[in-house]
PyMOL Python script that loads the backbone (N, CA, C, O; Angstrom):
from pymol import cmd

cmd.read_pdbstr("""\
ATOM      1  N   MET A   1     -12.072 -35.172  22.118  1.00  0.00           N
ATOM      2  CA  MET A   1     -12.802 -36.234  23.385  1.00  0.00           C
ATOM      3  C   MET A   1     -12.002 -34.916  24.716  1.00  0.00           C
ATOM      4  O   MET A   1     -11.093 -34.133  24.439  1.00  0.00           O
ATOM      5  N   ILE A   2     -12.533 -35.016  25.770  1.00  0.00           N
ATOM      6  CA  ILE A   2     -12.295 -34.216  26.833  1.00  0.00           C
ATOM      7  C   ILE A   2     -12.275 -35.381  28.360  1.00  0.00           C
ATOM      8  O   ILE A   2     -13.363 -35.880  28.645  1.00  0.00           O
ATOM      9  N   ASP A   3     -11.474 -35.621  28.943  1.00  0.00           N
ATOM     10  CA  ASP A   3     -11.425 -36.936  29.827  1.00  0.00           C
ATOM     11  C   ASP A   3     -11.170 -36.120  31.163  1.00  0.00           C
ATOM     12  O   ASP A   3     -10.139 -35.451  31.234  1.00  0.00           O
ATOM     13  N   VAL A   4     -12.107 -36.147  32.281  1.00  0.00           N
ATOM     14  CA  VAL A   4     -12.465 -35.659  33.252  1.00  0.00           C
ATOM     15  C   VAL A   4     -11.516 -36.586  33.930  1.00  0.00           C
ATOM     16  O   VAL A   4     -11.532 -37.709  33.427  1.00  0.00           O
ATOM     17  N   HIS A   5     -10.746 -36.447  34.864  1.00  0.00           N
ATOM     18  CA  HIS A   5      -9.543 -37.486  36.029  1.00  0.00           C
ATOM     19  C   HIS A   5     -10.834 -36.946  37.489  1.00  0.00           C
ATOM     20  O   HIS A   5     -11.860 -36.270  37.564  1.00  0.00           O
ATOM     21  N   ILE A   6      -9.763 -37.927  38.622  1.00  0.00           N
ATOM     22  CA  ILE A   6     -10.043 -37.788  40.076  1.00  0.00           C
ATOM     23  C   ILE A   6      -8.892 -36.674  39.798  1.00  0.00           C
ATOM     24  O   ILE A   6      -7.889 -37.031  39.181  1.00  0.00           O
ATOM     25  N   PRO A   7      -9.013 -35.388  40.223  1.00  0.00           N
ATOM     26  CA  PRO A   7      -7.712 -34.473  41.018  1.00  0.00           C
ATOM     27  C   PRO A   7      -7.104 -34.981  42.084  1.00  0.00           C
ATOM     28  O   PRO A   7      -7.369 -36.143  42.391  1.00  0.00           O
ATOM     29  N   LYS A   8      -6.343 -34.364  42.720  1.00  0.00           N
ATOM     30  CA  LYS A   8      -5.402 -34.803  43.733  1.00  0.00           C
ATOM     31  C   LYS A   8      -5.907 -33.987  44.686  1.00  0.00           C
ATOM     32  O   LYS A   8      -5.822 -32.759  44.669  1.00  0.00           O
ATOM     33  N   MET A   9      -6.542 -34.787  45.696  1.00  0.00           N
ATOM     34  CA  MET A   9      -7.040 -34.019  46.960  1.00  0.00           C
ATOM     35  C   MET A   9      -5.940 -33.597  48.324  1.00  0.00           C
ATOM     36  O   MET A   9      -6.276 -32.946  49.314  1.00  0.00           O
ATOM     37  N   GLY A  10      -4.901 -34.030  48.115  1.00  0.00           N
ATOM     38  CA  GLY A  10      -4.390 -33.668  49.545  1.00  0.00           C
ATOM     39  C   GLY A  10      -3.006 -34.693  49.203  1.00  0.00           C
ATOM     40  O   GLY A  10      -2.811 -35.291  48.145  1.00  0.00           O
ATOM     41  N   MET A  11      -2.063 -34.697  50.514  1.00  0.00           N
ATOM     42  CA  MET A  11      -0.547 -35.076  50.704  1.00  0.00           C
ATOM     43  C   MET A  11      -0.758 -36.524  50.793  1.00  0.00           C
ATOM     44  O   MET A  11       0.220 -37.248  50.612  1.00  0.00           O
ATOM     45  N   SER A  12      -1.803 -37.000  51.025  1.00  0.00           N
ATOM     46  CA  SER A  12      -2.424 -38.705  51.760  1.00  0.00           C
ATOM     47  C   SER A  12      -3.239 -39.652  51.054  1.00  0.00           C
ATOM     48  O   SER A  12      -3.175 -40.854  50.798  1.00  0.00           O
ATOM     49  N   THR A  13      -4.217 -38.475  50.771  1.00  0.00           N
ATOM     50  CA  THR A  13      -5.260 -38.907  49.590  1.00  0.00           C
ATOM     51  C   THR A  13      -5.047 -39.699  48.083  1.00  0.00           C
ATOM     52  O   THR A  13      -5.067 -39.003  47.069  1.00  0.00           O
ATOM     53  N   VAL A  14      -4.827 -41.289  47.965  1.00  0.00           N
ATOM     54  CA  VAL A  14      -4.561 -41.653  46.596  1.00  0.00           C
ATOM     55  C   VAL A  14      -5.621 -42.476  46.322  1.00  0.00           C
ATOM     56  O   VAL A  14      -5.536 -42.902  45.170  1.00  0.00           O
ATOM     57  N   GLU A  15      -6.773 -42.949  47.025  1.00  0.00           N
ATOM     58  CA  GLU A  15      -8.385 -42.953  46.382  1.00  0.00           C
ATOM     59  C   GLU A  15      -9.088 -42.785  46.964  1.00  0.00           C
ATOM     60  O   GLU A  15      -8.766 -42.382  48.082  1.00  0.00           O
ATOM     61  N   VAL A  16     -10.416 -42.945  46.692  1.00  0.00           N
ATOM     62  CA  VAL A  16     -11.645 -42.103  47.020  1.00  0.00           C
ATOM     63  C   VAL A  16     -12.252 -43.321  46.027  1.00  0.00           C
ATOM     64  O   VAL A  16     -11.776 -43.958  45.088  1.00  0.00           O
ATOM     65  N   GLU A  17     -13.970 -43.310  46.949  1.00  0.00           N
ATOM     66  CA  GLU A  17     -15.111 -43.738  46.822  1.00  0.00           C
ATOM     67  C   GLU A  17     -15.882 -42.967  45.596  1.00  0.00           C
ATOM     68  O   GLU A  17     -15.712 -41.778  45.865  1.00  0.00           O
ATOM     69  N   ILE A  18     -16.741 -43.058  44.231  1.00  0.00           N
ATOM     70  CA  ILE A  18     -17.484 -42.783  44.124  1.00  0.00           C
ATOM     71  C   ILE A  18     -18.922 -42.612  44.401  1.00  0.00           C
ATOM     72  O   ILE A  18     -19.685 -43.314  43.737  1.00  0.00           O
ATOM     73  N   LEU A  19     -19.381 -41.870  45.195  1.00  0.00           N
ATOM     74  CA  LEU A  19     -20.520 -41.373  45.912  1.00  0.00           C
ATOM     75  C   LEU A  19     -21.697 -41.504  45.086  1.00  0.00           C
ATOM     76  O   LEU A  19     -22.586 -42.322  45.321  1.00  0.00           O
ATOM     77  N   ALA A  20     -21.700 -40.676  44.098  1.00  0.00           N
ATOM     78  CA  ALA A  20     -22.712 -40.475  42.614  1.00  0.00           C
ATOM     79  C   ALA A  20     -22.275 -40.056  41.870  1.00  0.00           C
ATOM     80  O   ALA A  20     -21.275 -39.342  41.938  1.00  0.00           O
ATOM     81  N   VAL A  21     -22.751 -40.293  41.105  1.00  0.00           N
ATOM     82  CA  VAL A  21     -22.685 -40.082  39.423  1.00  0.00           C
ATOM     83  C   VAL A  21     -23.403 -39.280  38.793  1.00  0.00           C
ATOM     84  O   VAL A  21     -24.399 -39.785  38.276  1.00  0.00           O
ATOM     85  N   MET A  22     -23.205 -37.884  38.610  1.00  0.00           N
ATOM     86  CA  MET A  22     -24.225 -36.517  38.694  1.00  0.00           C
ATOM     87  C   MET A  22     -25.049 -36.414  37.559  1.00  0.00           C
ATOM     88  O   MET A  22     -26.059 -35.716  37.479  1.00  0.00           O
ATOM     89  N   VAL A  23     -24.341 -37.494  36.253  1.00  0.00           N
ATOM     90  CA  VAL A  23     -24.659 -36.775  34.414  1.00  0.00           C
ATOM     91  C   VAL A  23     -24.859 -37.998  33.853  1.00  0.00           C
ATOM     92  O   VAL A  23     -24.160 -38.979  34.108  1.00  0.00           O
ATOM     93  N   GLU A  24     -25.686 -37.988  33.177  1.00  0.00           N
ATOM     94  CA  GLU A  24     -26.182 -39.252  32.224  1.00  0.00           C
ATOM     95  C   GLU A  24     -25.535 -39.044  30.923  1.00  0.00           C
ATOM     96  O   GLU A  24     -25.376 -37.866  30.605  1.00  0.00           O
ATOM     97  N   VAL A  25     -24.959 -40.322  29.763  1.00  0.00           N
ATOM     98  CA  VAL A  25     -24.495 -40.074  28.410  1.00  0.00           C
ATOM     99  C   VAL A  25     -25.344 -39.236  27.808  1.00  0.00           C
ATOM    100  O   VAL A  25     -26.532 -39.365  28.100  1.00  0.00           O
ATOM    101  N   GLY A  26     -25.070 -38.498  27.123  1.00  0.00           N
ATOM    102  CA  GLY A  26     -25.740 -37.804  26.052  1.00  0.00           C
ATOM    103  C   GLY A  26     -26.182 -36.177  26.795  1.00  0.00           C
ATOM    104  O   GLY A  26     -26.585 -35.255  26.086  1.00  0.00           O
ATOM    105  N   GLN A  27     -26.057 -36.077  27.966  1.00  0.00           N
ATOM    106  CA  GLN A  27     -26.326 -34.643  28.838  1.00  0.00           C
ATOM    107  C   GLN A  27     -25.787 -33.302  28.336  1.00  0.00           C
ATOM    108  O   GLN A  27     -24.585 -33.567  28.357  1.00  0.00           O
ATOM    109  N   ARG A  28     -25.842 -32.422  28.031  1.00  0.00           N
ATOM    110  CA  ARG A  28     -24.476 -31.417  27.829  1.00  0.00           C
ATOM    111  C   ARG A  28     -24.304 -30.343  29.637  1.00  0.00           C
ATOM    112  O   ARG A  28     -24.954 -29.802  30.532  1.00  0.00           O
ATOM    113  N   VAL A  29     -23.500 -30.523  29.354  1.00  0.00           N
ATOM    114  CA  VAL A  29     -22.593 -29.576  30.584  1.00  0.00           C
ATOM    115  C   VAL A  29     -21.758 -28.589  30.829  1.00  0.00           C
ATOM    116  O   VAL A  29     -20.652 -28.843  30.352  1.00  0.00           O
ATOM    117  N   GLY A  30     -21.799 -27.749  31.274  1.00  0.00           N
ATOM    118  CA  GLY A  30     -20.793 -27.026  30.750  1.00  0.00           C
ATOM    119  C   GLY A  30     -19.790 -26.898  32.160  1.00  0.00           C
ATOM    120  O   GLY A  30     -19.986 -27.606  33.147  1.00  0.00           O
ATOM    121  N   ALA A  31     -18.668 -25.858  32.078  1.00  0.00           N
ATOM    122  CA  ALA A  31     -17.661 -26.315  32.283  1.00  0.00           C
ATOM    123  C   ALA A  31     -17.231 -26.313  33.603  1.00  0.00           C
ATOM    124  O   ALA A  31     -16.140 -26.828  33.850  1.00  0.00           O
ATOM    125  N   GLU A  32     -18.422 -25.437  35.208  1.00  0.00           N
ATOM    126  CA  GLU A  32     -18.546 -25.784  36.191  1.00  0.00           C
ATOM    127  C   GLU A  32     -19.503 -26.198  36.835  1.00  0.00           C
ATOM    128  O   GLU A  32     -20.005 -25.732  37.857  1.00  0.00           O
ATOM    129  N   ASP A  33     -19.897 -27.481  35.984  1.00  0.00           N
ATOM    130  CA  ASP A  33     -20.702 -28.152  36.020  1.00  0.00           C
ATOM    131  C   ASP A  33     -20.438 -29.660  36.840  1.00  0.00           C
ATOM    132  O   ASP A  33     -19.589 -30.250  36.171  1.00  0.00           O
ATOM    133  N   SER A  34     -20.775 -30.377  37.843  1.00  0.00           N
ATOM    134  CA  SER A  34     -20.460 -31.343  38.721  1.00  0.00           C
ATOM    135  C   SER A  34     -20.958 -32.434  38.289  1.00  0.00           C
ATOM    136  O   SER A  34     -22.160 -32.687  38.357  1.00  0.00           O
ATOM    137  N   VAL A  35     -19.704 -33.539  37.578  1.00  0.00           N
ATOM    138  CA  VAL A  35     -20.400 -34.884  37.046  1.00  0.00           C
ATOM    139  C   VAL A  35     -20.087 -36.079  38.137  1.00  0.00           C
ATOM    140  O   VAL A  35     -20.819 -37.064  38.231  1.00  0.00           O
ATOM    141  N   VAL A  36     -18.805 -35.859  39.029  1.00  0.00           N
ATOM    142  CA  VAL A  36     -19.227 -37.269  40.352  1.00  0.00           C
ATOM    143  C   VAL A  36     -19.125 -36.220  41.508  1.00  0.00           C
ATOM    144  O   VAL A  36     -18.659 -35.082  41.559  1.00  0.00           O
ATOM    145  N   GLU A  37     -19.807 -37.129  42.517  1.00  0.00           N
ATOM    146  CA  GLU A  37     -19.171 -36.465  44.070  1.00  0.00           C
ATOM    147  C   GLU A  37     -18.045 -37.573  44.311  1.00  0.00           C
ATOM    148  O   GLU A  37     -17.939 -38.458  43.462  1.00  0.00           O
ATOM    149  N   VAL A  38     -17.321 -37.573  45.263  1.00  0.00           N
ATOM    150  CA  VAL A  38     -16.050 -38.385  45.665  1.00  0.00           C
ATOM    151  C   VAL A  38     -16.008 -38.454  47.178  1.00  0.00           C
ATOM    152  O   VAL A  38     -16.229 -37.392  47.759  1.00  0.00           O
ATOM    153  N   GLU A  39     -15.812 -39.308  47.761  1.00  0.00           N
ATOM    154  CA  GLU A  39     -15.062 -39.088  49.221  1.00  0.00           C
ATOM    155  C   GLU A  39     -13.707 -39.757  49.279  1.00  0.00           C
ATOM    156  O   GLU A  39     -13.469 -40.632  48.446  1.00  0.00           O
ATOM    157  N   GLY A  40     -12.945 -39.486  50.030  1.00  0.00           N
ATOM    158  CA  GLY A  40     -11.624 -39.706  49.955  1.00  0.00           C
ATOM    159  C   GLY A  40     -11.819 -39.494  51.252  1.00  0.00           C
ATOM    160  O   GLY A  40     -12.924 -39.252  51.739  1.00  0.00           O
ATOM    161  N   ASP A  41     -10.148 -39.617  52.248  1.00  0.00           N
ATOM    162  CA  ASP A  41      -9.622 -39.862  53.522  1.00  0.00           C
ATOM    163  C   ASP A  41     -10.570 -38.894  54.366  1.00  0.00           C
ATOM    164  O   ASP A  41     -11.386 -39.357  55.162  1.00  0.00           O
ATOM    165  N   LYS A  42     -10.390 -37.288  54.111  1.00  0.00           N
ATOM    166  CA  LYS A  42     -11.003 -36.506  54.988  1.00  0.00           C
ATOM    167  C   LYS A  42     -11.997 -35.212  54.585  1.00  0.00           C
ATOM    168  O   LYS A  42     -12.451 -34.297  55.271  1.00  0.00           O
ATOM    169  N   ALA A  43     -12.104 -35.489  53.418  1.00  0.00           N
ATOM    170  CA  ALA A  43     -13.525 -35.164  52.370  1.00  0.00           C
ATOM    171  C   ALA A  43     -14.075 -35.945  51.566  1.00  0.00           C
ATOM    172  O   ALA A  43     -13.787 -37.066  51.148  1.00  0.00           O
ATOM    173  N   THR A  44     -15.281 -34.919  51.307  1.00  0.00           N
ATOM    174  CA  THR A  44     -16.313 -35.145  50.279  1.00  0.00           C
ATOM    175  C   THR A  44     -16.119 -34.044  49.397  1.00  0.00           C
ATOM    176  O   THR A  44     -15.801 -32.903  49.730  1.00  0.00           O
ATOM    177  N   PHE A  45     -16.378 -34.561  48.000  1.00  0.00           N
ATOM    178  CA  PHE A  45     -16.166 -33.063  46.945  1.00  0.00           C
ATOM    179  C   PHE A  45     -16.626 -33.614  45.911  1.00  0.00           C
ATOM    180  O   PHE A  45     -16.662 -34.843  45.847  1.00  0.00           O
ATOM    181  N   GLU A  46     -17.123 -32.737  44.772  1.00  0.00           N
ATOM    182  CA  GLU A  46     -17.797 -32.641  43.649  1.00  0.00           C
ATOM    183  C   GLU A  46     -17.102 -32.484  42.641  1.00  0.00           C
ATOM    184  O   GLU A  46     -16.858 -31.335  42.273  1.00  0.00           O
ATOM    185  N   VAL A  47     -16.422 -33.986  41.680  1.00  0.00           N
ATOM    186  CA  VAL A  47     -15.321 -33.231  40.338  1.00  0.00           C
ATOM    187  C   VAL A  47     -16.330 -32.670  39.341  1.00  0.00           C
ATOM    188  O   VAL A  47     -17.315 -33.250  38.882  1.00  0.00           O
ATOM    189  N   GLU A  48     -15.637 -30.679  38.941  1.00  0.00           N
ATOM    190  CA  GLU A  48     -16.158 -30.508  37.715  1.00  0.00           C
ATOM    191  C   GLU A  48     -15.725 -30.812  36.355  1.00  0.00           C
ATOM    192  O   GLU A  48     -14.590 -31.241  36.149  1.00  0.00           O
ATOM    193  N   ALA A  49     -16.635 -30.598  35.340  1.00  0.00           N
ATOM    194  CA  ALA A  49     -16.075 -31.258  34.026  1.00  0.00           C
ATOM    195  C   ALA A  49     -15.154 -30.606  33.450  1.00  0.00           C
ATOM    196  O   ALA A  49     -14.434 -31.218  32.661  1.00  0.00           O
ATOM    197  N   GLY A  50     -14.911 -29.063  33.715  1.00  0.00           N
ATOM    198  CA  GLY A  50     -13.888 -28.679  33.595  1.00  0.00           C
ATOM    199  C   GLY A  50     -13.569 -28.120  31.936  1.00  0.00           C
ATOM    200  O   GLY A  50     -12.528 -27.630  31.499  1.00  0.00           O
ATOM    201  N   ALA A  51     -14.810 -28.381  31.251  1.00  0.00           N
ATOM    202  CA  ALA A  51     -14.635 -28.474  29.691  1.00  0.00           C
ATOM    203  C   ALA A  51     -16.764 -28.160  29.482  1.00  0.00           C
ATOM    204  O   ALA A  51     -17.568 -28.682  30.253  1.00  0.00           O
ATOM    205  N   GLU A  52     -17.094 -27.422  28.533  1.00  0.00           N
ATOM    206  CA  GLU A  52     -18.296 -27.346  28.109  1.00  0.00           C
ATOM    207  C   GLU A  52     -18.049 -28.596  26.844  1.00  0.00           C
ATOM    208  O   GLU A  52     -17.052 -28.679  26.127  1.00  0.00           O
ATOM    209  N   GLY A  53     -19.372 -29.590  26.817  1.00  0.00           N
ATOM    210  CA  GLY A  53     -19.704 -30.233  25.473  1.00  0.00           C
ATOM    211  C   GLY A  53     -21.129 -31.234  26.593  1.00  0.00           C
ATOM    212  O   GLY A  53     -21.854 -31.104  27.580  1.00  0.00           O
ATOM    213  N   THR A  54     -20.771 -32.138  25.557  1.00  0.00           N
ATOM    214  CA  THR A  54     -21.425 -33.535  25.808  1.00  0.00           C
ATOM    215  C   THR A  54     -20.805 -34.421  26.456  1.00  0.00           C
ATOM    216  O   THR A  54     -19.585 -34.544  26.353  1.00  0.00           O
ATOM    217  N   ILE A  55     -21.815 -35.459  27.510  1.00  0.00           N
ATOM    218  CA  ILE A  55     -21.055 -36.601  28.274  1.00  0.00           C
ATOM    219  C   ILE A  55     -21.014 -37.698  26.894  1.00  0.00           C
ATOM    220  O   ILE A  55     -21.909 -38.063  26.132  1.00  0.00           O
ATOM    221  N   ALA A  56     -19.739 -37.983  26.956  1.00  0.00           N
ATOM    222  CA  ALA A  56     -19.880 -39.427  25.555  1.00  0.00           C
ATOM    223  C   ALA A  56     -19.711 -40.678  26.472  1.00  0.00           C
ATOM    224  O   ALA A  56     -19.666 -41.793  25.952  1.00  0.00           O
ATOM    225  N   GLU A  57     -19.606 -40.506  27.959  1.00  0.00           N
ATOM    226  CA  GLU A  57     -18.933 -41.887  28.546  1.00  0.00           C
ATOM    227  C   GLU A  57     -18.769 -41.817  29.832  1.00  0.00           C
ATOM    228  O   GLU A  57     -18.020 -40.916  30.210  1.00  0.00           O
ATOM    229  N   ILE A  58     -19.305 -42.587  30.743  1.00  0.00           N
ATOM    230  CA  ILE A  58     -19.234 -42.606  31.998  1.00  0.00           C
ATOM    231  C   ILE A  58     -18.361 -43.547  32.457  1.00  0.00           C
ATOM    232  O   ILE A  58     -18.806 -44.695  32.484  1.00  0.00           O
ATOM    233  N   LEU A  59     -16.980 -43.337  32.910  1.00  0.00           N
ATOM    234  CA  LEU A  59     -16.247 -44.796  33.239  1.00  0.00           C
ATOM    235  C   LEU A  59     -16.195 -45.573  34.290  1.00  0.00           C
ATOM    236  O   LEU A  59     -15.441 -46.542  34.382  1.00  0.00           O
ATOM    237  N   VAL A  60     -17.199 -45.100  35.374  1.00  0.00           N
ATOM    238  CA  VAL A  60     -17.193 -45.056  36.561  1.00  0.00           C
ATOM    239  C   VAL A  60     -18.741 -45.071  37.221  1.00  0.00           C
ATOM    240  O   VAL A  60     -19.649 -44.485  36.631  1.00  0.00           O
ATOM    241  N   SER A  61     -19.028 -45.935  38.756  1.00  0.00           N
ATOM    242  CA  SER A  61     -20.551 -46.228  38.724  1.00  0.00           C
ATOM    243  C   SER A  61     -20.384 -46.043  40.187  1.00  0.00           C
ATOM    244  O   SER A  61     -19.228 -46.173  40.588  1.00  0.00           O
ATOM    245  N   GLU A  62     -21.438 -45.723  41.207  1.00  0.00           N
ATOM    246  CA  GLU A  62     -21.534 -45.690  42.795  1.00  0.00           C
ATOM    247  C   GLU A  62     -20.907 -46.264  43.093  1.00  0.00           C
ATOM    248  O   GLU A  62     -20.622 -47.110  42.246  1.00  0.00           O
ATOM    249  N   GLY A  63     -20.039 -46.404  44.606  1.00  0.00           N
ATOM    250  CA  GLY A  63     -19.468 -47.178  45.046  1.00  0.00           C
ATOM    251  C   GLY A  63     -18.062 -47.840  44.848  1.00  0.00           C
ATOM    252  O   GLY A  63     -17.288 -48.302  45.687  1.00  0.00           O
ATOM    253  N   GLN A  64     -17.959 -47.744  43.431  1.00  0.00           N
ATOM    254  CA  GLN A  64     -16.538 -48.015  43.285  1.00  0.00           C
ATOM    255  C   GLN A  64     -15.339 -46.947  43.708  1.00  0.00           C
ATOM    256  O   GLN A  64     -15.462 -45.726  43.803  1.00  0.00           O
ATOM    257  N   GLU A  65     -14.655 -47.401  43.839  1.00  0.00           N
ATOM    258  CA  GLU A  65     -12.955 -47.361  44.076  1.00  0.00           C
ATOM    259  C   GLU A  65     -11.873 -47.119  43.111  1.00  0.00           C
ATOM    260  O   GLU A  65     -11.257 -47.973  42.473  1.00  0.00           O
ATOM    261  N   CYS A  66     -11.701 -45.654  43.083  1.00  0.00           N
ATOM    262  CA  CYS A  66     -10.702 -44.743  42.244  1.00  0.00           C
ATOM    263  C   CYS A  66      -9.823 -44.268  42.807  1.00  0.00           C
ATOM    264  O   CYS A  66      -9.994 -43.598  43.826  1.00  0.00           O
ATOM    265  N   SER A  67      -8.201 -44.591  42.072  1.00  0.00           N
ATOM    266  CA  SER A  67      -6.902 -43.471  42.214  1.00  0.00           C
ATOM    267  C   SER A  67      -7.256 -42.328  41.656  1.00  0.00           C
ATOM    268  O   SER A  67      -7.968 -41.972  40.717  1.00  0.00           O
ATOM    269  N   VAL A  68      -6.375 -41.685  42.714  1.00  0.00           N
ATOM    270  CA  VAL A  68      -6.313 -39.887  42.061  1.00  0.00           C
ATOM    271  C   VAL A  68      -5.771 -40.541  40.273  1.00  0.00           C
ATOM    272  O   VAL A  68      -5.226 -41.557  39.841  1.00  0.00           O
ATOM    273  N   GLY A  69      -6.274 -39.360  39.743  1.00  0.00           N
ATOM    274  CA  GLY A  69      -5.624 -39.872  38.254  1.00  0.00           C
ATOM    275  C   GLY A  69      -6.342 -40.656  37.340  1.00  0.00           C
ATOM    276  O   GLY A  69      -5.879 -40.630  36.200  1.00  0.00           O
ATOM    277  N   ASP A  70      -7.258 -41.291  37.498  1.00  0.00           N
ATOM    278  CA  ASP A  70      -8.310 -41.687  36.900  1.00  0.00           C
ATOM    279  C   ASP A  70      -9.235 -41.126  36.029  1.00  0.00           C
ATOM    280  O   ASP A  70      -9.598 -40.004  36.382  1.00  0.00           O
ATOM    281  N   VAL A  71      -9.747 -41.556  34.975  1.00  0.00           N
ATOM    282  CA  VAL A  71     -10.444 -40.873  34.591  1.00  0.00           C
ATOM    283  C   VAL A  71     -12.072 -41.276  34.636  1.00  0.00           C
ATOM    284  O   VAL A  71     -12.416 -42.303  34.051  1.00  0.00           O
ATOM    285  N   VAL A  72     -13.078 -40.458  35.338  1.00  0.00           N
ATOM    286  CA  VAL A  72     -14.099 -40.795  35.542  1.00  0.00           C
ATOM    287  C   VAL A  72     -15.602 -40.595  34.594  1.00  0.00           C
ATOM    288  O   VAL A  72     -16.694 -41.162  34.625  1.00  0.00           O
ATOM    289  N   VAL A  73     -14.931 -39.333  33.648  1.00  0.00           N
ATOM    290  CA  VAL A  73     -15.967 -39.084  32.620  1.00  0.00           C
ATOM    291  C   VAL A  73     -14.871 -38.668  31.161  1.00  0.00           C
ATOM    292  O   VAL A  73     -13.772 -38.118  31.103  1.00  0.00           O
ATOM    293  N   ARG A  74     -15.870 -39.279  30.019  1.00  0.00           N
ATOM    294  CA  ARG A  74     -15.369 -38.506  28.963  1.00  0.00           C
ATOM    295  C   ARG A  74     -16.227 -37.206  27.818  1.00  0.00           C
ATOM    296  O   ARG A  74     -17.128 -37.642  27.102  1.00  0.00           O
ATOM    297  N   ILE A  75     -15.991 -36.180  27.760  1.00  0.00           N
ATOM    298  CA  ILE A  75     -16.920 -35.223  27.529  1.00  0.00           C
ATOM    299  C   ILE A  75     -16.119 -34.660  25.396  1.00  0.00           C
ATOM    300  O   ILE A  75     -15.050 -34.299  24.903  1.00  0.00           O
ATOM    301  N   ALA A  76     -17.487 -34.945  24.952  1.00  0.00           N
ATOM    302  CA  ALA A  76     -16.901 -34.694  23.912  1.00  0.00           C
ATOM    303  C   ALA A  76     -17.426 -33.243  23.655  1.00  0.00           C
ATOM    304  O   ALA A  76     -18.558 -32.990  24.066  1.00  0.00           O
ATOM    305  N   GLN A  77     -16.689 -32.230  22.992  1.00  0.00           N
ATOM    306  CA  GLN A  77     -16.863 -31.446  22.316  1.00  0.00           C
ATOM    307  C   GLN A  77     -17.037 -31.028  21.102  1.00  0.00           C
ATOM    308  O   GLN A  77     -16.355 -31.558  20.225  1.00  0.00           O
ATOM    309  N   GLU A  78     -18.166 -29.782  20.677  1.00  0.00           N
ATOM    310  CA  GLU A  78     -18.837 -29.582  19.562  1.00  0.00           C
ATOM    311  C   GLU A  78     -17.333 -28.665  18.423  1.00  0.00           C
ATOM    312  O   GLU A  78     -16.401 -28.068  18.962  1.00  0.00           O
ATOM    313  N   LEU A  79     -17.436 -28.753  17.388  1.00  0.00           N
ATOM    314  CA  LEU A  79     -16.195 -28.421  16.260  1.00  0.00           C
ATOM    315  C   LEU A  79     -16.841 -27.381  16.118  1.00  0.00           C
ATOM    316  O   LEU A  79     -18.070 -27.322  16.100  1.00  0.00           O
ATOM    317  N   ALA A  80     -15.922 -26.268  15.980  1.00  0.00           N
ATOM    318  CA  ALA A  80     -16.446 -24.930  16.146  1.00  0.00           C
ATOM    319  C   ALA A  80     -16.624 -24.819  13.942  1.00  0.00           C
ATOM    320  O   ALA A  80     -15.928 -25.448  13.144  1.00  0.00           O
ATOM    321  N   ALA A  81     -17.484 -24.066  13.687  1.00  0.00           N
ATOM    322  CA  ALA A  81     -18.077 -24.231  12.392  1.00  0.00           C
ATOM    323  C   ALA A  81     -16.967 -23.189  11.510  1.00  0.00           C
ATOM    324  O   ALA A  81     -17.105 -23.026  10.298  1.00  0.00           O
TER     325      ALA A  81
END
""", "prot")
cmd.dss("prot")
cmd.show_as("cartoon", "prot")
cmd.util.cbc("prot")
cmd.orient("prot")
């Protein structure tokens, strides 16, 4: 299982607001696909999956406040045969 975290956005940003959840449980994603859109003190940006796989769990909802480092999504990866 791969955890997707809120990345550090700058020196002063420690909390962000989830503006949009862009995936659903069971959806396949690529490493560069956006999973959530967040807004910090000075910028709005999209958080990428960072790994290929299937969305196993969504841990945030729109309007929720999160801290840098919080897990927002978990991705299940298929095992190679």
